[in-house]
N, C-alpha and C positions, 0 to 999 in steps of 0.2 A: 548398401549397408548404412545404417543410421549411426551417427556419432553419439557419444554419450553427452547428455545435457549438462552444461555447466551453469548452475544457478547463479554463480558470480557474474557471468556474462550478462545475464538479464538484470541483475541488481545494478551493475554499472550502467546499463542502458536506462534503467529507471532514474538513476542519479543524473545522467545527461539530460533526460527528458524533463526532470524537475528543474534543472538549471535553465532550461529553455522557456519555462513558463514566465511570461512577461507580466509585470505588475499592472500595466495598463489594461490587460485582459481580465484581471480578476479584482480590480478595485473600482470604486465609484467614478463616474465621469468627471467629478470636480477635481480629481487628482490628489485628494487628501490621502497620503500614504497610510494613515492609520485607519482608514475606512475600507475594509475589504468587503466585497459583495457578499459572498458566503462560501462555505466549504464545497458545496456542490459545483459551483462555477469553476472553482479551482480544480476539483477532481476531474471534471470533464476536460479542462484544458490539459491537465497532466495525462489523462487517457489519450487525448488526441496527439500529444507530442510523442508518447510512447508508441502508439500505433503507427505514426509516421516513420519512426525509426525501425519498427519491426517489419513493416511492409514498405520499405523506402522506394522501390521501383520493381517493375515486373520481372526484369532479368534477375535481380538479386533474390526476389521472392522464389523464382523457379529454382535457383541454386540452393536457396535456403531450404526449400521443401525436399530437395533431393538429399540433403545432408543432415537434416534434423527432423525430429518428430514435430508435428504441428503444435505451435505454442500460440495461445490466445490471451488477450487481456479482456477482462470483463469488469464492468462497474455495477455496483448495487446488485450483485449476483445472488440468486437464490441457491447458495451453497453454504448452508448454515450449520453451525454446531448448536447443539441444544436438543430439546425434545421435539423430534420431527412428527410425533403423533398428535401434537396439539393442533387444534383447528385454528386457534388464534396465533399470533406471533410472540406471545409471552414465552420467555425462556430461550428464544432463538436469537442467534447473533449473526448478523449479516455484515460481511466486510464491505468497505468502500470500493476497493480495487483488488482483483485477484489476477495473477499471472500464472497460468497453468496450462496443462495439456488439454483442457476442455472439461466440460461438465461431467463427462463419463470416463475420463482418463485419470484414474486416481494414482497413477504411478508418477505423474509429473506435477507435483505440487511445489511450485517455485517460490512465489512471493505473495504474501497476503498483506494488505495495506489499509491502515486507518488514517483518516485525515480529520483534523479538528481546527476550528477557528478560535484562536486565543483560548486554548484549553485550560480549564481550572484543574487543580490538583485531583479532585474527584473524577472529572472526565478523563484525565490521563490514566488514573488508576483503573477505571472501568474499561477503557479501551485496551490498555496493556494486558489486563486479564483476558479480554476477548482474544487478543492476538496470541497470547500464550495457549489458549484453548485450541487455536488453529495449529500452533506449533506442536501441540500434543494430540493431534487429531487422528492418530493411527487407527483407532477403532472405527471411526466414521469414514475416513477416506482411504485407508490402506497405507498411506505414507504421510509423514508430517511435512509441513512447508519448510523449505530450506531457509527462508528469511521471513521475518515479521518486521514490517516497517511502520513506524508511527511518524506522521508529518504534522507538525504544528505550524499553523499560519498565524504569524503575529510576532510580537517582540521576543527576541531570543532570551534576554535576561529574565523576563517573567517566566518563560517556558522552562529554563534551566532550574529555577527555584522550585517551580511546581513539580517538575519531573523528579528532582532529588527527593522531595517529600513523598511523592507517590511510590517511588522505587523502594523506599524504606518499608513500605507496608506490604509489598508483594514478593513472591519467590521469583527472583530474576535469573534463575539458573536453568531455564527451560528451553534454551536454544538461541538462535541467532536473532537477537532483537536489535534493531537500529532505530534510534530516535533522531529525527531531523527537524531543524528549524528552518522555516522559510520566512525570512524577515525582510520585507521591502525588496524582494527579488534576490536576496543573498541567501544561499543554501549552505547550511552548516550541519555537520553531524555532531550531535550533542553528547551522546553517551560514550 
């Protein structure tokens, strides 16, 4: 018999994974803490850290599969909201990371995540609206995502200011949104 999925368990696993991302793996070789490589390198390292926790060893994976439905992490996944009938990608919104029951299991929508490097107010607003679309994606996927996570890589104080301005412009009552600052290896929940 399968246990009920606790999205909070995977959210905590994501936070642990985020804390394990090392600055030296996502910054330039010269060691300048203000020079991050890019959000893709960061996203891949976060993906790797999460996958290591999810599938930490063969024995626990067997136990995990016996007790839980299969959960996967995908990056740059073609699981988009928007007009799927368009041949180009205009109007489609692709998440950076998705933690879910797989491409065809719409009952396990756990976490959708956007990552930005030193996000401006407009970039934050755009990505938060995208995350809210996923939180509101019942028509498209059958079930909304339990958590929407926005991760900003860069100075926390600038992010907090830009986030406050962006949140004033959007409807923030659409679900569980968590905004996180990753500033020189320090992880902080901002909202």
